[in-house]
C-alpha positions in Angstrom: 0.4 0.0 0.4 1.5 3.3 -0.8 1.1 6.2 0.8 -0.3 9.4 -1.1 1.0 13.0 -0.8 -2.2 14.2 0.9 -1.3 11.3 3.7 1.9 12.4 4.4 2.9 14.8 7.3 5.8 18.1 5.9 7.3 18.8 8.6 9.1 22.6 8.5 11.2 22.0 11.7 13.8 25.6 12.4 17.0 22.6 12.2 16.6 20.3 10.2 20.0 19.3 9.2 21.1 16.3 11.0 24.9 16.7 11.4 27.5 14.2 13.1 30.6 13.7 13.5 33.4 11.6 14.8 35.7 11.4 17.4 38.4 9.4 19.5 37.3 8.0 22.9 39.1 11.6 24.2 37.4 14.2 22.7 34.2 12.3 23.1 34.9 13.0 26.8 35.9 15.7 27.1 33.3 16.1 25.9 31.2 14.4 27.4 32.2 16.2 30.9 31.8 19.6 29.0 27.8 19.2 28.3 27.9 17.3 31.9 29.0 20.5 33.9 27.3 23.3 31.7 24.3 22.2 31.9 22.9 22.0 28.9 21.9 19.8 26.2 24.9 18.4 23.3 23.4 20.0 20.8 22.8 23.3 22.6 26.3 23.0 24.2 28.2 22.7 20.4 25.8 25.0 18.7 26.6 27.8 21.8 30.0 27.1 21.9 29.7 28.0 17.7 27.4 30.5 18.0 28.3 32.6 21.0 32.3 32.0 22.2 32.2 31.4 25.2 28.9 29.0 25.8 27.0 30.9 28.2 25.7 28.8 31.2 22.8 29.6 33.5 24.4 28.9 37.0 22.5 27.4 39.5 22.6 24.8 42.7 23.1 21.8 40.2 25.9 23.7 38.3 27.4 24.4 41.8 27.5 21.1 42.8 29.0 19.5 39.6 31.3 22.0 39.5 32.6 21.0 42.8 32.5 17.7 42.1 34.5 17.8 38.5 36.9 19.9 41.4 37.0 17.5 44.0 37.5 14.6 41.1 40.6 17.2 39.6 42.0 17.6 43.0 42.3 13.6 43.8 43.8 13.0 40.5 46.8 16.0 41.3 47.1 14.3 44.3 47.1 10.8 43.7 49.6 11.8 40.5 51.1 14.9 40.8 50.3 16.0 38.3 46.7 16.0 35.4 46.6 14.8 31.5 46.1 16.8 28.8 42.0 15.8 29.3 41.9 17.1 32.9 43.9 20.1 32.1 41.4 21.6 29.4 38.6 20.5 32.1 40.6 22.8 33.9 40.5 25.5 31.9 36.9 25.7 31.5 35.9 25.4 34.8 38.1 28.7 35.3 36.3 29.8 32.2 32.9 28.7 34.0 33.8 30.6 37.5 34.6 33.7 36.3 31.8 34.0 34.2 29.2 32.8 37.5 31.7 36.2 39.1 31.3 38.5 36.8 27.4 38.3 37.2 27.1 37.7 40.2 28.8 41.9 40.5 26.1 42.5 37.9 
């Protein structure tokens, strides 16, 4: 049974393009961690990072909890190994950026 043109639903989406790409395991973990810390969806995080760097993040109790957990995790890594791997250094830079954005928002 063929579907007639009258029965087809036509969706006009604002975002009608699907984008996928390949990444290394490390790059994927880094992206996932940044997305988790930001509290945004992966789609919104990537679009925001492309259209308006730095990524705009709203500070709330969930962000503060994620922020604290990630700082604690990084501190444990430094305590255990004496240094951070490149991936963790990138996460630390990201956390510092978030910290300064939150500090700037609170001073306004």
